[in-house]
C-alpha positions, -999 to 999 in steps of 0.1 A, spaced: 592 -775 517 575 -742 523 542 -743 503 547 -706 493 578 -717 473 561 -745 453 550 -735 418 521 -759 418 505 -740 447 500 -709 425 477 -727 401 440 -721 398 412 -732 375 399 -705 352 366 -714 335 362 -711 298 352 -677 285 368 -657 314 398 -645 293 391 -609 280 399 -607 243 387 -571 239 384 -543 265 352 -528 279 342 -494 267 344 -469 282 377 -481 298 367 -472 333 336 -494 332 358 -524 340 351 -541 373 374 -533 403 379 -556 433 392 -536 463 410 -555 490 418 -536 523 445 -554 542 439 -535 575 402 -545 577 405 -577 556 375 -566 536 366 -570 499 346 -544 480 333 -549 444 329 -518 424 339 -504 390 371 -487 379 355 -452 376 352 -452 414 389 -459 419 397 -425 435 371 -431 462 393 -458 476 429 -446 470 441 -429 502 445 -392 495 479 -390 512 498 -410 486 517 -404 454 510 -424 423 536 -440 400 529 -449 363 548 -467 335 551 -445 304 565 -472 281 549 -474 246 541 -507 230 557 -511 196 544 -531 166 569 -558 175 554 -587 154 564 -589 118 560 -615 91 585 -624 63 604 -651 45 638 -667 48 662 -658 20 668 -690 0 701 -702 -16 692 -685 -49 686 -652 -30 648 -654 -34 622 -657 -7 621 -691 10 600 -704 39 577 -681 59 588 -668 93 573 -647 121 595 -626 142 587 -610 176 610 -582 186 619 -584 223 646 -558 232 679 -543 221 710 -560 235 734 -532 224 735 -506 196 733 -533 168 721 -566 183 685 -575 193 669 -603 212 639 -617 193 617 -648 191 614 -664 156 587 -689 145 603 -710 118 636 -729 117 667 -707 114 704 -710 120 733 -685 124 736 -666 92 700 -670 81 687 -639 65 650 -630 70 633 -607 45 605 -583 55 585 -555 38 600 -521 32 635 -537 25 640 -547 62 664 -576 66 672 -594 98 703 -616 100 705 -643 127 738 -640 147 731 -661 177 709 -690 190 701 -691 227 692 -722 247 659 -707 258 647 -705 222 653 -668 218 675 -656 189 699 -627 184 697 -607 152 709 -576 135 687 -554 113 695 -537 81 674 -514 59 681 -509 23 715 -526 28 726 -504 58 725 -514 95 700 -494 114 697 -484 151 668 -489 174 652 -454 169 649 -461 131 639 -497 136 609 -486 157 597 -464 129 599 -492 104 581 -516 127 554 -491 131 548 -491 94 550 -529 87 544 -546 121 515 -558 142 505 -551 178 519 -581 197 488 -592 215 494 -618 242 491 -654 229 462 -663 252 439 -639 233 440 -663 204 432 -637 178 449 -614 154 454 -578 162 431 -552 146 430 -514 141 413 -509 175 442 -526 193 465 -498 183 446 -476 207 432 -501 231 465 -518 239 483 -485 246 481 -463 277 469 -427 275 503 -415 286 525 -439 265 556 -421 255 589 -441 253 588 -468 227 602 -502 235 576 -525 251 562 -556 235 534 -559 261 513 -531 277 514 -522 314 478 -533 315 467 -519 349 469 -485 332 446 -494 303 415 -487 325 420 -449 326 398 -426 306 411 -391 299 386 -377 325 396 -402 352 433 -397 346 428 -359 348 410 -364 381 438 -386 393 464 -359 385 444 -333 403 440 -353 434 474 -370 436 510 -362 427 518 -385 398 553 -397 387 565 -416 356 590 -443 353 598 -464 322 600 -502 321 599 -518 287 578 -548 292 593 -578 274 580 -611 261 593 -628 293 564 -614 312 542 -642 297 568 -670 303 553 -695 328 573 -706 358 583 -742 349 606 -749 378 592 -770 406 603 -744 431 597 -707 423 631 -695 434 647 -718 407 629 -698 380 653 -678 358 637 -643 360 637 -623 328 652 -588 327 637 -556 312 652 -522 306 641 -495 330 647 -458 336 637 -437 366 639 -399 363 657 -380 390 625 -364 403 608 -398 407 639 -412 425 636 -384 451 601 -394 459 613 -430 464 639 -418 488 612 -402 509 586 -419 532 556 -408 511 531 -436 507 530 -449 472 505 -465 448 521 -484 420 499 -487 389 508 -522 378 533 -549 384 558 -533 360 559 -501 381 561 -522 413 592 -541 401 609 -509 389 604 -491 422 614 -520 443 645 -527 422 656 -491 428 651 -495 466 673 -525 466 700 -513 442 700 -475 440 701 -479 402 680 -455 382 687 -471 348 696 -505 335 681 -540 334 655 -550 361 654 -587 369 637 -584 403 614 -614 413 589 -603 439 573 -632 457 563 -641 493 600 -649 500 609 -614 487 581 -590 496 579 -553 487 599 -528 508 586 -495 495 554 -498 475 524 -492 498 494 -499 475 491 -519 443 467 -516 414 468 -546 390 449 -569 367 442 -606 372 471 -628 361 479 -662 346 482 -692 369 517 -701 380 531 -668 366 556 -645 382 529 -619 383 505 -638 405 535 -645 427 542 -607 429 506 -601 441 512 -629 467 542 -609 479 518 -582 490 490 -603 506 502 -640 507 494 -668 484 463 -681 501 447 -647 502 456 -641 466 440 -674 455 409 -666 476 405 -632 459 409 -648 425 382 -674 434 359 -645 445 366 -627 412 357 -658 392 324 -662 412 316 -626 405 324 -631 368 354 -608 365 373 -607 332 409 -619 334 443 -610 320 454 -581 298 421 -566 287 404 -578 318 392 -563 351 414 -548 379 422 -553 416 433 -526 441 453 -537 472 453 -512 500 
């Protein structure tokens, strides 16, 4: 068996205390590891020096999704119509105009009604084998659509911090866990490579490079570990994406590209393979399925045995990826969503 295809070979030991639970301030004071494939060299710097390394002759793509307050707490409606046992619901994504994919902590069955603040009621309509649930939402007795649901979630919900942070969200997370250019509501996780930009650095980026936006609503599946023995047996999650016509034209050219983050990378590479500018992206990039269009990648440091560390390996190989992670640990980089960054040239 090819070692690149075995999940166990994407594991690494992360010492205690290396998971970033809050970001550094200012944002661009995060560490940055730069790896140049042509010279096989590693440079350690800080994010504020990013533009000193990005080749001038390249366009930059960013994900303008906005994280919604997808985590809400409520109760099950009991047989006497009063509040029953407590439940926690994590919104994932719309399935159609009226049905939504969610995760629910607490036992439920089809027909169970969940009561939340502001007269929001969720009714369970389906139970999936992977543990996810399908629900409809109603407000004040009337079924509501996604645009109105987002407004309600913003008033009663919580920022859905990744579980590995092991803390509750706070007021600062409403800004910290959102990119400067967040626009289209729908993500339950931030495109974290973009969190390092300050207004000044982002302005400098736009002055130096042509920048383009795409939307990919990051779902809860991004944190799902690969449990299959072989990586290609992993059922890849899908996420809604949208590529504006102007952005697609750049993808059809031969302009070198820097993708800010794994979500952007998957979106661009999905377009290259399918020609689709809107829909559900379920592309799994790995050493067996390397990038065809993205030239450079900016990303954070990812969980062991995750599809994200496999995506990085699609660019530089598994052994080199693990070597860079080992170096980052030795240099005391901070890992995961609020952690430090890596630029692959």
